[in-house]
C-alpha positions in Angstrom: 277.1 124.3 2.2 280.0 125.5 0.1 279.4 128.2 -2.6 278.8 126.9 -6.1 282.1 128.4 -7.2 284.0 126.3 -4.6 282.3 123.0 -5.1 283.6 120.0 -7.1 282.1 120.2 -10.6 282.8 118.8 -14.0 282.6 120.8 -17.3 281.5 118.9 -20.4 281.9 120.4 -23.9 278.7 120.1 -25.9 279.4 119.0 -29.5 277.6 119.7 -32.7 276.4 116.1 -32.7 274.9 116.7 -29.2 273.0 119.7 -30.3 271.8 117.9 -33.5 270.4 115.0 -31.5 268.7 117.3 -29.0 267.2 119.3 -31.9 266.0 116.2 -33.5 264.2 114.9 -30.4 262.8 118.4 -29.5 261.4 118.8 -33.1 259.1 115.8 -32.5 257.1 117.8 -30.0 254.2 120.0 -31.0 254.3 122.2 -27.9 257.1 124.7 -27.6 257.5 124.2 -23.8 257.7 120.5 -24.2 260.1 120.9 -27.1 262.5 123.0 -24.9 262.1 120.4 -22.1 263.2 117.6 -24.3 266.0 119.7 -25.8 267.5 120.4 -22.3 266.8 116.8 -21.0 268.7 115.3 -24.0 271.7 117.6 -23.5 271.8 116.8 -19.7 271.8 113.1 -20.4 274.5 113.4 -23.1 276.6 115.5 -20.7 276.5 112.9 -17.9 277.1 110.1 -20.5 280.2 112.0 -21.6 281.4 112.1 -18.0 280.9 108.4 -17.6 282.9 107.8 -20.8 285.7 109.8 -19.3 285.7 107.5 -16.3 285.3 104.4 -18.6 282.0 103.5 -17.1 279.7 101.6 -19.4 276.3 103.2 -20.2 273.3 102.3 -22.3 271.6 105.3 -24.0 269.1 103.0 -25.8 267.6 101.9 -22.4 267.4 105.5 -21.2 264.3 107.6 -21.6 265.7 109.7 -24.5 266.2 106.4 -26.4 262.4 105.8 -26.5 260.1 108.0 -28.6 256.9 107.4 -26.6 258.7 108.1 -23.3 260.2 111.3 -24.6 256.7 112.5 -25.5 254.8 111.3 -22.4 257.4 111.9 -19.6 259.6 114.6 -18.3 262.4 112.3 -17.5 266.2 112.5 -18.3 267.6 109.2 -17.0 270.8 107.5 -18.1 271.1 103.7 -17.8 274.5 102.6 -16.3 275.3 98.9 -16.4 275.3 97.2 -13.0 274.3 100.4 -11.3 270.9 101.4 -12.4 269.6 104.8 -13.7 270.8 108.3 -12.9 268.2 111.1 -13.4 270.0 114.0 -15.1 268.1 117.2 -14.3 268.9 120.3 -16.4 269.1 123.9 -15.2 270.0 127.1 -17.0 272.9 129.5 -16.1 272.1 131.8 -13.1 269.2 129.6 -12.0 269.1 129.0 -8.2 266.6 126.1 -8.2 266.4 122.8 -10.0 262.9 121.6 -10.7 262.3 117.9 -10.3 258.9 116.7 -11.5 257.1 114.3 -9.1 257.1 111.5 -11.7 260.9 111.2 -11.2 261.3 111.9 -7.5 258.8 109.4 -6.3 260.4 106.1 -5.2 261.5 104.3 -8.4 263.1 100.9 -8.4 266.4 100.9 -10.2 267.2 104.6 -9.8 270.3 105.5 -7.8 270.3 109.3 -7.7 269.9 112.8 -9.3 272.6 114.7 -11.1 272.0 118.5 -11.7 273.4 119.7 -15.0 273.8 123.3 -15.9 273.3 123.7 -19.7 275.0 126.8 -21.2 273.8 126.7 -24.8 275.7 129.9 -25.8 279.0 128.6 -24.4 278.3 125.1 -25.8 279.1 123.5 -22.5 277.4 121.7 -19.6 278.5 121.6 -16.0 277.7 118.8 -13.6 277.1 120.9 -10.5 275.7 118.5 -7.9 274.4 115.0 -7.0 271.9 113.6 -4.4 270.8 110.0 -4.0 267.3 110.7 -2.8 264.9 113.7 -2.8 261.5 114.3 -1.3 260.6 117.6 -3.0 260.1 119.0 -6.5 262.7 121.7 -6.0 266.4 121.5 -5.2 268.1 124.6 -4.0 271.5 124.7 -5.8 273.2 126.5 -2.9 272.3 123.5 -0.6 273.1 120.8 -3.2 276.0 118.4 -2.4 278.7 118.4 -5.0 279.5 115.5 -7.3 282.0 113.9 -5.0 279.6 111.0 -4.1 278.7 110.6 -7.7 282.4 110.0 -8.6 282.6 107.3 -5.9 279.4 105.7 -7.2 280.6 105.7 -10.8 284.0 104.3 -9.9 282.4 101.6 -7.9 280.2 100.8 -10.9 283.3 100.7 -13.1 285.0 98.2 -10.9 281.9 96.0 -10.7 281.6 96.1 -14.5 285.3 95.0 -14.8 284.7 92.2 -12.3 281.7 91.0 -14.2 283.7 91.1 -17.5 286.5 89.1 -15.9 284.0 86.5 -14.6 282.3 86.3 -18.0 285.6 85.7 -19.7 287.3 83.2 -17.4 284.4 81.6 -15.5 281.7 79.4 -17.0 278.4 80.9 -16.0 276.5 77.6 -16.5 279.0 75.7 -14.4 279.0 78.4 -11.7 275.2 78.4 -11.5 275.1 74.6 -11.4 277.5 74.4 -8.5 275.8 77.2 -6.5 272.4 75.7 -7.0 273.6 72.2 -6.1 275.2 73.4 -2.9 272.1 75.4 -1.9 274.3 77.2 0.6 276.6 80.1 1.1 280.3 79.8 1.7 281.0 77.5 4.7 282.3 80.3 6.9 279.2 82.4 6.5 276.4 82.2 9.1 273.4 82.3 6.7 273.2 78.9 4.8 271.0 80.3 2.0 272.3 81.9 -1.1 271.0 85.5 -1.3 269.1 86.8 -4.3 271.6 87.9 -6.8 270.4 91.2 -8.2 271.9 94.1 -10.2 272.1 96.7 -7.4 275.5 98.3 -7.0 276.2 96.8 -3.5 274.9 93.3 -4.2 277.5 90.6 -3.9 278.9 88.8 -6.9 279.0 85.0 -6.3 280.9 82.6 -8.6 282.1 79.1 -8.4 284.2 76.7 -10.5 285.9 73.4 -10.5 289.7 73.3 -10.3 292.0 70.3 -10.3 295.3 70.0 -8.5 297.3 66.7 -8.5 294.4 64.8 -10.0 292.0 65.9 -7.3 289.0 68.1 -7.9 288.1 71.1 -5.6 285.5 73.8 -5.8 286.7 77.4 -5.8 284.1 79.9 -4.5 284.4 83.7 -4.7 282.2 86.3 -3.2 282.9 90.0 -3.9 280.8 92.6 -2.1 281.1 96.2 -3.3 280.8 98.9 -0.6 279.9 102.5 -1.1 282.9 103.6 0.9 285.0 102.7 -2.2 286.0 99.2 -1.0 285.3 95.6 -1.8 284.9 92.8 0.7 286.5 89.6 -0.8 285.8 86.1 0.4 287.5 83.1 -1.2 286.9 79.5 -0.3 288.2 76.2 -1.6 286.1 73.2 -0.8 286.6 69.5 -1.3 284.5 68.3 -4.2 283.1 65.2 -2.5 283.4 66.5 1.1 286.7 64.8 1.9 289.1 66.4 4.3 291.3 69.1 2.7 294.8 67.8 2.2 297.5 69.3 4.4 299.5 70.5 1.4 296.7 72.6 -0.1 297.2 76.4 0.4 295.3 79.5 -0.5 296.8 82.9 -1.0 295.8 86.4 -2.2 298.5 88.1 -4.2 299.1 91.4 -5.8 299.9 91.3 -9.6 303.5 91.6 -8.6 303.2 88.4 -6.6 303.4 90.1 -3.3 301.4 88.1 -0.7 298.4 90.2 0.5 296.9 87.4 2.7 297.3 83.7 3.2 294.5 81.3 4.3 293.7 81.8 8.0 290.5 79.8 8.2 290.7 76.0 7.8 287.9 73.6 8.3 287.7 69.9 7.7 286.7 70.1 4.1 287.5 73.8 3.2 290.0 76.6 3.5 289.1 80.3 3.1 290.3 83.8 3.4 288.7 87.3 3.6 290.3 90.5 2.6 289.2 94.2 2.1 290.2 95.5 -1.3 290.6 99.2 -2.2 288.7 100.6 -5.1 290.7 99.7 -8.3 293.1 97.3 -6.5 294.1 94.4 -8.8 294.7 91.0 -7.3 295.3 87.3 -7.9 293.8 84.3 -6.2 296.4 81.4 -5.9 295.5 77.9 -4.9 298.6 75.6 -4.5 299.0 72.0 -3.8 302.6 70.8 -3.7 304.1 72.2 -6.9 300.8 72.6 -8.8 299.3 76.0 -8.9 295.9 77.4 -10.0 295.7 81.2 -10.4 292.8 83.5 -11.1 293.7 87.1 -11.9 291.6 90.2 -11.5 293.1 93.3 -13.1 291.6 96.8 -13.1 294.4 98.5 -15.1 
């Protein structure tokens, strides 16, 4: 494992507002050790939250442990809620410490938790350093010298950012009620998938996003399906399918393309069935794209921009 001085880290300036909030929460505690614990936990969470803001990743402090009075008193937890991802446990250490203590209440298997970030709190220098990240632990002590750096955390947060942007795009341009109605009525996946049943749509980072909508071209209605599956390797698997609304054969002049925002063709439909056409494509993290459905001179376009 690389020395701490050579690992990928991120330094966060701790503001007066950060210290004020940490002091406020710590002053609620009657025990001095518990007060110090809450103080450091709060600063660790705020430091990771700052890092997320730098990456434009949406978080929710109110749904984190430090946002709840009873949890601050009863638990030694420093989690940060990240939309579409889950919760990150932010464990504080002091300068020159070699071990990060992780209480059993936060290293046991907890649903919705995606990893542990170790944060060095330097109160005198008014800074915090994100020094390492692990997805799972089975002990109450993490040796800092053996701790992986935050490289995997960066990938995870960027993946969350893209998924947040995707969900915002769908919320803005796709009717959720219509989409759910179509998917429930079909009671199936896309035609070109083996499993005929729709999977449970959850909020885990790698769960697929399924959407559907009606589109009309030359006075004929079709159903546009989109499935986007995030992968931890920093890619997205995209599946697009256009089906006939009433099961008729797809007209010969109907075409499906995937385009860049500059209208460069990334992929054209390669799979064509009796009542559907489809395409699959692997998108890189942050890659913007357009879905174009064309019939004769009429065009329907859906744009997904990550700029």
